C-alpha positions in Angstrom: 0.0 0.0 0.0 1.4 3.3 -0.9 1.7 5.9 1.8 1.6 9.7 1.3 3.0 12.4 3.6 2.9 16.1 3.0 5.5 18.5 4.2 4.8 22.0 5.4 5.9 23.2 2.0 3.2 21.1 0.3 5.7 18.6 -1.2 4.2 15.1 -1.5 6.4 12.1 -0.6 5.4 8.7 -1.7 6.4 5.5 0.2 6.0 2.1 -1.3 4.2 1.0 -4.5 6.0 3.7 -6.4 5.3 2.1 -9.8 1.5 1.8 -9.2 1.3 5.4 -8.0 3.2 6.7 -11.0 0.8 4.7 -13.3 -2.3 6.1 -11.6 -1.0 9.6 -11.8 -0.2 9.2 -15.5 -3.7 8.0 -16.2 -5.3 10.9 -14.3 -3.1 13.4 -16.1 -4.1 12.0 -19.5 -7.8 12.2 -18.5 -7.4 15.8 -17.5 -5.6 16.7 -20.7 -8.3 14.9 -22.8 -11.1 16.7 -20.9 -9.5 20.1 -21.4 -9.0 19.5 -25.0 -12.6 18.5 -25.4 -13.7 21.7 -23.7 -11.5 23.8 -26.0 -12.7 22.0 -29.1 -16.3 22.2 -28.0 -16.0 25.9 -27.3 -14.4 26.5 -30.7 -17.0 24.5 -32.7 -20.2 25.4 -30.8 -21.2 29.1 -30.3 -21.7 30.3 -26.8 -25.2 30.3 -25.5 -27.0 33.6 -26.1 -28.0 35.6 -23.0 -31.3 37.4 -22.6 -31.8 40.1 -25.3 -28.4 39.4 -26.8 -27.0 37.0 -29.4 -24.0 34.9 -28.8 -20.7 36.7 -29.2 -19.0 36.2 -32.6 -15.4 36.0 -31.7 -12.7 37.0 -34.2 -9.0 37.3 -34.0 -9.2 41.0 -33.2 -12.3 41.4 -31.1 -15.9 40.2 -30.9 -19.3 41.4 -32.0 -22.9 40.6 -31.0 -26.5 41.8 -31.6 -28.4 43.2 -28.6 -31.9 44.4 -27.9 -33.1 47.2 -25.7 -36.3 45.3 -25.0 -36.7 41.9 -23.4 -39.9 41.5 -25.5 -41.5 43.1 -28.5 -44.4 44.8 -26.6 -47.1 46.3 -28.8 -44.9 48.9 -30.7 -43.9 48.7 -34.3 -40.4 49.8 -33.4 -37.7 47.7 -31.8 -34.4 49.3 -30.6 -31.4 47.1 -31.4 -27.6 47.6 -31.3 -24.6 46.0 -33.0 -22.0 45.9 -30.2 -18.3 45.7 -31.1 -15.5 45.1 -28.6 -12.1 45.4 -30.4 -8.6 44.8 -29.3 -6.6 47.9 -28.5 -5.6 49.8 -31.6 -8.1 48.2 -33.9 -11.0 50.1 -35.3 -14.1 49.8 -37.5 -15.4 52.4 -40.0 -18.2 55.1 -40.1 -20.8 55.1 -42.9 -18.5 57.3 -44.9 -15.0 55.9 -44.0 -12.7 58.5 -45.7 -9.7 57.5 -47.8 -10.0 53.8 -47.2 -12.2 51.1 -45.6 -15.9 50.4 -45.6 -18.6 50.5 -43.0 -20.3 47.5 -41.3 -23.0 46.2 -43.5 -25.9 43.9 -42.4 -27.9 41.4 -44.5 -31.1 40.6 -42.6 -32.2 37.8 -45.0 -33.9 35.0 -43.1 -35.2 37.3 -40.4 -38.9 36.9 -39.4 -41.3 39.7 -38.6 -38.8 42.3 -39.6 -40.0 45.0 -42.1 -37.0 47.3 -42.0 -33.8 48.1 -40.0 -31.4 51.0 -40.3 -28.2 51.8 -38.5 -28.1 55.2 -36.7 -24.5 56.2 -36.7 -22.9 57.8 -33.6 -20.5 60.7 -34.0 -17.2 59.3 -35.3 -13.5 59.9 -34.8 -10.9 60.9 -37.3 -7.7 58.8 -37.8 -4.6 59.8 -39.7 -2.2 57.0 -40.8 0.6 57.7 -43.2 -1.1 60.7 -44.6 -4.5 58.9 -45.1 -7.6 60.2 -43.4 -10.1 57.7 -42.2 -13.2 58.0 -40.1 -14.6 55.4 -37.6 -14.5 54.0 -34.1 -11.6 52.5 -32.1 -13.3 52.0 -28.7 -16.0 49.5 -27.6 -18.9 50.9 -29.6 -22.6 50.1 -30.0 -24.2 51.0 -33.4 -27.9 51.7 -32.7 -30.3 50.0 -35.1 -33.9 51.2 -35.6 -36.0 48.2 -36.5 -39.5 48.2 -37.7 -41.7 45.1 -37.2 -44.1 43.8 -39.8 -46.6 42.5 -37.1 -46.4 44.4 -33.8 -46.9 42.3 -30.7 -45.5 39.1 -32.3 -42.1 37.6 -31.7 -39.1 38.5 -33.8 -36.4 36.2 -35.1 -33.4 38.1 -36.3 -30.8 36.6 -38.6 -28.0 39.0 -39.3 -25.0 38.5 -41.5 -22.5 41.2 -40.7 -19.7 42.2 -43.0 -17.1 44.6 -41.5 -13.5 45.6 -41.9 -11.3 46.1 -38.9 -7.9 47.7 -39.2 -4.8 48.6 -37.2 -1.5 48.6 -39.3 -3.2 45.9 -41.4 -6.9 45.5 -42.4 -8.8 42.3 -41.9 -12.3 41.7 -43.3 -14.7 39.5 -41.4 -18.2 38.0 -42.0 -20.1 36.8 -38.9 -23.6 35.4 -38.5 -25.6 36.5 -35.5 -29.0 35.2 -34.4 -31.4 36.8 -31.8 -34.9 35.9 -30.8 -37.1 38.6 -29.1 -40.3 37.0 -27.8 -43.7 38.6 -27.6 -45.0 40.0 -24.4 -45.5 43.2 -22.4 -42.8 45.7 -23.0 -39.8 45.6 -20.7 -36.2 46.9 -20.8 -33.3 44.6 -21.0 -29.9 45.0 -19.4 -28.7 46.4 -22.7 -31.1 49.3 -22.9 -28.8 51.7 -21.2 -25.9 51.0 -23.6 -28.1 51.5 -26.6 -29.5 54.7 -25.1 -26.0 56.0 -24.5 -25.1 55.2 -28.1 -28.3 57.0 -29.3 -27.3 60.0 -27.3 -24.1 60.2 -29.5 -26.0 60.1 -32.8 -25.9 63.6 -34.3 -29.2 65.5 -34.3 -30.5 67.2 -37.4 -29.9 70.9 -37.6 -28.3 72.5 -34.5 -26.6 70.6 -31.7 -25.7 72.3 -28.5 -27.0 75.6 -30.0 -24.4 75.3 -32.8 -25.0 75.3 -36.5 -23.4 75.9 -39.9 -24.7 79.1 -41.4 -23.3 78.7 -44.9 -21.0 76.6 -47.2 -19.3 78.2 -50.1 -16.3 77.8 -52.5 -13.2 79.8 -51.8 -9.9 79.7 -53.6 -6.3 79.1 -52.3 -3.4 78.8 -54.7 -5.7 78.2 -57.6 -7.5 75.3 -55.9 -11.0 75.1 -54.7 -11.5 75.1 -50.9 -14.8 74.5 -49.2 -15.4 77.1 -46.4 -17.9 76.4 -43.7 -19.0 79.1 -41.3 -20.5 77.9 -38.0 -21.9 79.8 -35.1 -22.7 78.8 -31.5 -24.3 80.4 -28.5 -21.7 78.7 -26.2 -18.1 78.9 -27.3 -16.6 76.2 -29.5 -13.9 74.0 -28.0 -12.5 71.9 -30.8 -14.9 71.7 -33.7 -14.5 69.1 -36.5 -16.6 68.5 -39.6 -17.2 65.3 -41.5 -18.5 66.0 -45.0 -20.4 63.7 -47.3 -21.1 64.8 -50.9 -20.8 63.7 -54.5 -19.0 60.4 -54.8 -16.2 61.6 -56.9 -15.1 64.2 -54.3 -13.0 63.7 -51.2 -13.0 66.2 -48.3 -9.9 66.5 -46.0 -9.9 67.4 -42.3 -10.8 71.1 -41.8 -8.4 73.8 -40.8 -10.3 75.6 -38.0 -10.2 79.3 -37.0 -12.2 80.5 -34.0 -13.5 84.1 -33.8 -15.9 86.2 -31.7 -14.7 84.7 -28.5 -15.1 81.2 -29.8 -18.8 81.7 -30.8 -17.9 81.5 -34.4 -15.8 79.0 -36.3 -14.5 79.1 -39.8 -13.6 75.6 -41.2 -11.7 75.4 -44.5 -11.7 72.1 -46.2 -9.5 71.0 -49.1 -11.3 69.2 -51.9 -9.8 66.3 -53.8 -11.1 65.0 -57.1 -11.5 68.4 -58.8 -9.6 69.8 -61.7 -7.3 72.7 -60.8 -9.0 75.2 -63.2 -11.2 77.4 -61.1 -14.2 77.8 -63.4 -14.5 74.1 -64.1 -14.0 73.3 -60.4 -16.7 75.8 -59.4 -19.1 74.5 -62.0 -18.6 70.9 -60.7 -19.4 71.6 -57.1 -21.6 74.7 -56.9 -25.2 73.6 -56.1 -24.0 70.2 -55.0 -25.8 68.8 -51.9 -23.7 68.1 -48.8 -24.4 66.4 -45.5 -22.1 67.9 -42.9 -21.7 66.4 -39.4 -20.4 69.1 -37.1 -18.8 67.6 -33.9 -17.6 69.6 -31.0 -16.9 67.6 -27.9 -19.9 65.7 -26.8 -22.3 67.5 -29.1 -22.9 66.7 -32.7 -25.3 67.9 -35.4 -26.0 66.7 -38.9 -27.0 69.3 -41.4 -28.0 69.3 -45.1 -26.4 72.1 -47.1 -25.9 73.3 -50.6 -22.6 74.7 -51.9 -22.7 78.3 -53.0 -19.9 80.2 -54.7 -18.0 83.4 -53.9 -17.1 85.0 -50.6 -20.2 86.2 -48.8 -20.2 89.4 -46.7 -18.4 89.1 -43.4 -20.8 89.1 -40.3 -19.5 92.5 -39.3 -20.4 94.0 -42.7 -23.9 92.5 -43.0 -25.7 95.6 -41.9 -23.0 98.1 -42.6 -22.3 97.5 -46.3 -24.6 98.8 -49.1 -25.3 95.2 -50.1 -26.3 94.3 -46.5 -28.5 97.4 -46.4 -30.2 96.4 -49.6 -30.7 92.9 -48.4 -32.2 94.2 -45.1 -34.5 96.6 -47.0 -35.8 93.8 -49.3 -36.4 91.6 -46.3 -38.3 94.3 -44.5 -40.6 94.6 -47.5 -41.1 90.9 -47.4 -41.9 91.1 -43.6 -44.5 93.8 -44.2 -46.2 91.6 -46.8 -46.0 88.6 -44.5 -47.6 90.6 -41.7 -50.4 91.7 -43.9 -51.1 88.1 -45.0 -51.3 87.1 -41.3 -54.6 89.0 -41.2 -56.0 86.3 -43.5 -54.5 83.2 -41.8 -56.7 80.8 -39.9 -54.7 81.6 -36.7 -56.7 84.8 -36.3 -59.9 82.9 -35.5 -59.4 83.0 -31.7 -59.3 86.8 -31.8 -61.9 87.4 -34.4 -64.4 88.7 -31.8 -61.9 91.3 -30.6 -61.3 92.5 -34.1 -65.0 92.7 -34.9 -65.6 94.5 -31.6 -63.0 97.1 -32.4 -64.5 97.8 -35.8 -68.2 97.7 -35.0 -67.9 100.0 -32.0 -66.9 102.9 -34.3 -70.2 103.2 -36.1 -71.5 106.7 -36.0 -68.3 108.1 -34.5 -66.6 111.3 -35.6 -63.7 111.1 -38.0 -61.3 112.2 -35.3 -62.5 109.5 -32.9 -62.3 106.8 -35.6 -58.8 107.9 -36.7 -57.4 108.0 -33.2 -59.1 104.7 -32.2 -57.6 102.8 -35.1 -54.2 104.4 -34.7 -54.3 103.3 -31.0 -55.1 99.7 -32.2 -52.2 99.8 -34.7 -49.9 101.2 -32.0 -50.9 98.3 -29.8 -50.0 95.8 -32.5 -46.6 97.4 -33.1 -45.9 97.5 -29.4 -46.7 93.8 -29.1 -44.3 92.9 -31.9 -41.6 95.0 -30.3 -42.2 93.2 -27.1 -41.9 89.9 -28.9 -38.6 91.1 -30.4 -37.3 92.0 -27.0 -38.2 88.6 -25.7 -36.3 87.0 -28.6 -33.2 89.0 -27.8 -33.4 88.1 -24.1 -33.8 84.4 -25.0 -30.9 84.6 -27.4 -28.7 86.2 -24.7 -29.7 83.3 -22.4 -28.8 80.7 -25.0 -32.4 79.5 -25.3 -34.3 78.4 -28.3 -36.1 81.1 -30.2 -39.0 80.8 -32.6 -42.3 82.2 -33.7 -45.4 81.6 -31.6 -43.4 79.9 -28.8 -45.4 81.8 -26.2 -48.1 79.1 -26.7 -45.6 76.6 -25.3 -45.7 78.5 -22.0 -48.3 77.3 -19.4 -48.1 80.7 -17.7 -49.0 82.5 -20.9 -51.9 80.1 -21.7 -53.3 80.3 -18.2 -53.0 84.1 -18.2 -54.7 84.5 -21.5 -57.5 82.2 -20.5 -58.1 84.4 -17.4 -58.1 87.6 -19.4 -60.5 86.3 -22.0 -62.8 85.0 -19.3 -63.0 88.4 -17.8 -63.5 90.0 -21.2 -66.4 87.6 -21.8 -68.0 88.6 -18.5 -67.5 92.2 -19.5 -69.3 91.7 -22.8 -72.2 89.9 -21.1 -72.7 93.0 -18.9 -71.6 91.4 -15.6 -69.1 94.2 -15.0 -67.1 96.8 -16.9 -63.4 96.6 -17.9 -61.3 99.1 -19.8 -60.9 96.4 -22.5 -61.8 96.3 -25.3 -62.8 99.8 -24.5 -64.9 100.8 -27.5 -68.1 99.5 -26.1 -67.2 100.0 -22.5 -66.8 103.7 -23.1 -69.8 104.0 -25.5 -71.7 106.0 -23.0 -68.8 108.5 -22.8 -69.6 109.6 -26.3 -72.7 111.4 -25.1 -70.7 113.3 -22.6 -70.0 116.7 -24.0 -66.4 116.8 -22.7 -64.4 118.8 -25.3 -61.7 116.7 -27.0 -62.6 113.4 -25.2 -61.5 110.4 -27.1 -63.2 107.2 -25.8 -61.3 104.0 -25.2 -57.8 104.8 -26.6 -56.2 102.8 -23.8 -58.6 100.0 -24.5 -57.9 100.1 -28.2 -54.2 100.0 -27.6 -54.3 97.0 -25.3 -56.9 95.3 -27.4 -54.5 95.5 -30.4 -51.6 94.2 -28.3 -53.7 91.3 -27.0 -55.0 90.4 -30.4 -51.5 90.2 -31.7 -50.2 87.9 -28.9 -53.1 85.5 -29.5 -53.1 85.7 -33.3 -49.4 84.8 -33.9 -49.1 81.1 -33.1 -48.8 80.2 -36.7 -46.4 81.3 -39.5 -47.6 82.6 -42.8 -46.2 83.0 -46.4 -43.2 85.3 -46.3 -43.1 85.4 -42.5 -40.8 82.3 -42.4 -38.4 83.9 -44.8 -38.3 87.2 -42.8 -37.8 85.4 -39.5 -35.1 83.1 -41.0 -33.2 86.2 -42.1 -33.7 88.1 -38.8 -32.6 85.2 -36.5 -29.3 84.9 -38.4 -28.5 88.6 -38.2 -27.8 91.1 -35.5 -30.1 92.5 -32.9 -30.9 95.5 -35.0 -32.2 93.3 -37.8 -34.4 91.3 -35.4 -36.1 94.5 -34.1 -36.5 95.9 -37.6 -38.0 92.7 -39.0 -40.4 92.3 -36.1 -41.5 96.0 -36.5 -42.1 95.4 -40.2 -44.2 92.3 -39.4 -46.2 94.4 -37.0 -46.6 97.2 -39.6 -48.0 94.6 -42.0 -50.5 93.3 -39.5 -51.6 96.8 -38.6 -52.0 98.0 -42.2 -55.8 97.4 -42.3 -56.1 99.6 -39.1 -53.8 102.3 -40.6 -55.9 102.2 -43.8 -59.1 102.9 -41.9 -57.3 105.6 -39.9 -56.3 107.2 -43.2 -59.8 107.0 -44.5 -62.1 107.2 -41.5 -65.2 107.2 -43.7 -64.7 103.5 -44.0 -65.8 103.0 -40.4 -68.2 106.0 -39.9 -70.5 104.4 -42.4 -71.1 101.5 -40.1 -74.4 101.3 -38.3 -74.7 103.5 -35.2 -74.6 101.8 -31.8 -78.0 100.7 -30.6 -79.9 97.8 -29.0 -78.5 95.5 -31.7 -75.1 96.0 -30.0 -76.3 94.2 -26.9 -76.9 91.1 -29.0 -73.6 91.5 -30.7 -71.9 91.8 -27.3 -73.4 88.6 -26.1 -72.4 86.7 -29.3 -68.9 88.0 -29.2 -68.7 87.1 -25.5 -69.5 83.6 -26.4 -66.7 83.6 -29.0 -64.2 84.9 -26.4 -65.4 82.1 -24.0 -64.8 79.6 -26.8 -61.3 81.0 -27.2 -60.7 80.6 -23.5 -61.8 77.0 -23.7 -59.4 76.5 -26.6 -56.6 77.9 -24.6 -57.5 75.5 -21.8 -57.4 72.6 -24.2 -53.9 73.6 -25.3 -52.9 74.0 -21.7 -54.0 70.4 -21.1 -51.7 69.3 -23.9 -48.8 71.3 -22.5 -49.1 70.7 -18.8 -51.6 68.0 -18.3 -55.4 67.6 -18.0 -55.4 67.9 -14.2 -54.0 71.4 -14.2 -56.3 72.5 -17.1 -59.4 71.2 -15.4 -58.4 72.9 -12.1 -57.9 76.2 -13.8 -61.2 75.8 -15.7 -63.0 75.2 -12.4 -61.4 78.3 -10.9 -62.4 80.4 -13.9 -66.0 79.3 -13.6 -65.8 80.3 -9.9 -64.5 83.7 -10.9 -67.3 84.2 -13.4 -69.8 83.2 -10.7 -68.4 85.7 -8.3 -68.6 88.4 -10.9 -72.2 87.5 -11.7 -73.4 87.7 -8.1 -71.5 90.9 -7.5 -74.2 93.0 -9.1 -76.7 91.9 -6.5 -74.6 93.0 -3.5 -74.1 96.2 -1.7 -71.5 98.6 -3.0 -68.8 97.8 -0.5 -69.4 94.1 -0.7 -69.5 94.2 -4.5 -66.1 95.9 -4.6 -64.7 93.3 -2.2 -66.1 90.5 -4.3 -64.7 92.1 -7.5 -61.2 92.2 -5.9 -61.5 88.7 -4.7 -62.7 87.4 -8.1 -59.8 89.0 -10.0 -57.3 88.1 -7.3 -58.5 84.5 -7.3 -58.3 84.4 -11.1 -54.8 85.7 -11.2 -53.6 83.3 -8.5 -55.2 80.4 -10.3 -53.5 81.4 -13.6 -50.1 81.8 -12.0 -50.5 78.5 -10.2 -51.5 76.7 -13.4 -48.5 78.3 -15.1 -45.9 77.5 -12.5 -47.1 74.1 -11.1 -46.0 72.2 -14.2 -45.9 68.4 -13.9 -43.5 66.3 -15.9 -45.8 65.4 -18.8 -44.4 62.7 -21.1 -44.1 63.5 -24.7 -47.0 62.4 -26.8 -46.9 58.8 -28.0 -45.9 58.0 -31.5 -48.6 58.9 -34.0 -50.8 55.9 -35.0 -51.6 54.7 -38.5 -50.0 56.6 -41.4 -47.6 58.8 -39.4 -44.4 57.6 -37.8 -42.8 59.5 -35.0 -40.5 62.3 -36.1 -36.9 61.0 -36.1 -34.5 63.4 -37.8 -31.6 60.9 -37.6 -33.7 58.4 -39.6 -34.3 60.7 -42.6 -30.9 60.3 -44.2 -31.0 56.5 -43.8 -34.4 56.3 -45.5 -33.2 58.6 -48.3 -30.1 56.4 -48.8 -32.4 53.4 -49.2 -34.2 55.2 -52.0 -37.3 56.3 -50.1 -39.1 59.6 -49.9 -39.6 61.1 -46.4 -42.5 63.5 -45.8 -42.1 65.5 -42.6 -45.0 67.3 -41.0 -44.5 69.4 -37.9 -47.7 70.4 -36.0 -48.9 71.5 -32.6 -52.2 71.6 -30.7 -52.1 75.5 -30.7 -51.4 75.8 -34.5 -54.8 76.3 -36.1 -53.3 76.7 -39.5 -51.7 73.2 -39.0 -55.1 71.8 -38.3 -56.6 73.4 -41.3 -53.9 72.0 -43.5 -54.5 68.5 -42.0 -58.2 68.7 -42.5 -58.4 70.3 -46.0 -55.2 68.9 -47.6 -53.3 66.1 -45.8 -56.5 64.1 -45.3 -57.5 64.1 -48.9 -57.6 60.6 -50.5 -55.0 61.4 -53.2 -52.5 62.7 -50.6 -53.2 59.9 -48.2 -52.7 57.3 -50.9 -49.4 58.8 -51.9 -48.2 59.0 -48.3 -49.1 55.4 -47.7 -47.1 54.1 -50.7 -44.3 51.7 -50.0 -41.6 54.2 -51.2 -42.8 56.9 -48.8 -42.2 57.3 -45.1 -44.5 59.9 -43.4 -43.2 61.4 -40.2 -45.0 63.8 -37.8 -43.5 65.9 -35.1 -45.5 67.5 -32.3 -44.2 70.9 -31.2 -47.0 71.6 -28.6 -44.4 71.4 -25.9 -40.8 72.6 -26.3 -38.7 70.1 -28.3 -35.0 71.0 -29.1 -34.9 68.4 -31.8 -37.8 70.0 -33.7 -36.4 73.5 -33.1 -33.0 72.4 -34.5 -34.6 70.7 -37.5 -36.6 73.9 -38.4 -33.5 76.0 -37.9 -31.7 73.9 -40.5 -34.2 75.3 -43.0 -34.0 78.8 -41.5 -37.6 78.4 -40.3 -38.6 79.3 -36.8 -42.4 78.7 -36.8 -45.1 76.3 -37.9 -46.9 75.0 -39.9 -43.9 73.3 -41.5 -43.8 70.5 -44.1 -40.8 69.2 -46.0 -40.0 66.4 -48.4 -36.7 64.5 -48.7 -35.7 61.8 -51.2 -33.1 60.7 -53.7 -33.9 63.7 -55.8 -33.9 66.1 -52.9 -31.4 64.7 -50.3 -31.2 68.0 -48.6 -34.9 68.3 -48.4 -37.3 71.1 -49.6 -39.9 72.9 -47.6 -43.5 73.3 -48.7 -45.4 76.6 -48.3 -47.2 77.3 -45.1 -50.6 76.9 -46.8 -50.6 73.4 -48.4 -52.2 72.3 -51.6 -52.7 68.8 -53.0 -50.9 69.7 -56.2 -47.8 71.1 -54.4 -47.4 68.1 -52.2 -47.7 65.5 -55.0 -45.4 67.5 -57.3 -42.7 67.8 -54.6 -42.9 64.1 -53.7 -42.5 63.3 -57.4 -39.4 65.5 -57.5 -38.0 63.9 -54.4 -38.6 60.4 -55.7 -36.6 61.0 -58.9 -33.1 59.5 -58.9 -30.3 62.1 -59.2 -27.5 61.9 -61.7 -24.9 61.9 -59.0 -25.7 60.0 -55.8 -24.3 60.3 -52.3 -21.8 57.6 -51.2 -23.3 54.6 -49.6 -23.8 55.1 -45.9 -24.0 51.6 -44.7 -26.8 49.1 -44.5 -30.3 49.5 -43.4 
């Protein structure tokens, strides 16, 4: 029998039966070696088991890759958020959708997948690499490429089969093809452990338009040593740190890394980019690139924006000379004329409906008045309109100084504004119903003063002024033809241009009032005030009450139904107190009036300040997909047309467009076609992505509709007032294949 002893050092000594012990140890060692070899062979031949919401890792010589899902189940949505996760060895990289001088991006073949209608990679902001003078663009760290997947049958399980072709490079480049499989079962929606990683990757995807309040203002051809140079001029509210630009354009051109110059305290950047693939001759080079569409991804630290541009030619005026040069003055003068025309057209837009009663009241109350009274009354209304526009301009300048988003009609995104206007209109309605007197609108409230024989008395001028200002604030939620162009010019110029353009818009809106002031006989021929005015007062009071209800409906969309219902109850209580006040003693009536107005003001302020965190509206059902600016370029690359509609609960013109044009059978049929993707964005509440998208078109208000496609990769905006012919014609242009296409940006 063999005997074993162990020393303190762990050394085993064997006594007796040495041959048998050595044989046993040899057999055991062989068994261990065979078992280890079997495990190694098995792990090499059989893929590792997939974890929840992730495929098995596909292991290569230089890293590994797998498919992950943000959801444990499919839920009931048509969308599924996926990710292609790469872990590369140190120094190795993969490529962006436009890789630069060499390489190609990851490409995915989804053949064999079940319940998958579409899938498109959403590319995070890339890095720039320089090796031996070659510029390439890609990713060298662990990276997740987000994938937006669309299901054929929502609520059913999905089986994904992905064949991924990718190139990974260090000093050498090695292509790989791997097969990945992932099953996502049906069931109630729930996040997986990979949701955070996919969300982080999505946060790095460039937004459309501005990012971090930075945008490219223009792109034009300049010349250096006889060669064409693309010059980009970018501006930012916060100073730039180290901006870079990744440029995609015609396939025959290559764009180098930009040379960057910062100015104006870092708030402005000039990026000069050498262009390869052009002849040296200047005229021929200019003809080749002027008018060509570009997609520029502007990256500065953690912020990134993707912007569609068109190359122009010639050196534009420097920012400091825009208003000082004769050309700048001519441009400003022309835009002021456009603004006056746009303001005049605003009088005919559907967005004036909420204040129609105030406008009618200001006109009808002048019947039988003297020419002097009529002239001064309408001049006061025009002055109120101009003052309101100047107040809006001042608000824009303050918001710009604070680095906030500016736009047209954004006061309707403010709960405090909505609540305050609902209170004011409720009090106006009570005034028109004869429950008590207010200085607004003033014309009727002071009608009795006309019989007073006070020399030089002019009734209701203060009321006319404030009525004009109020009508302006309530009648400007929507843009109009020419208004968008004027605002786009103003918001890219200095403060002087902003004030001038807003004043011109106010002048245009006030022109009808100024016309009557110039020819008072137009109003003095109206019927004289009489008993019929009492009926008119009650009818117009109902219109004001309906407008207040509309504002409460918008408030419900902005802040939530609970706050809107609470404010509505308080306004009813205010109206009740005002009604019973007439039957009380003088002192008690005065106290009740003060209590009613104070209660209304407190309720309005409370409704405006106590804002719950209301989730953004769910994705539109049926025809419309949720607005996703990052998806537009991917769909266009796949040859599809993208129709974008931006609307809001407070935009009456938007609702008119939807009802009279977008819901027509011919338009609906075209938008439902297989080659068209219809997206709708809701701007009822502030949304930086929508604001940035609009700014990319130099538009700062809604309604806004635009069409993208192979024939219009940079997109083209439709007029504010839509027509069936305009929509169908622009979709046809966008669907046309261009002669020169953009470089392939990776798989869908």
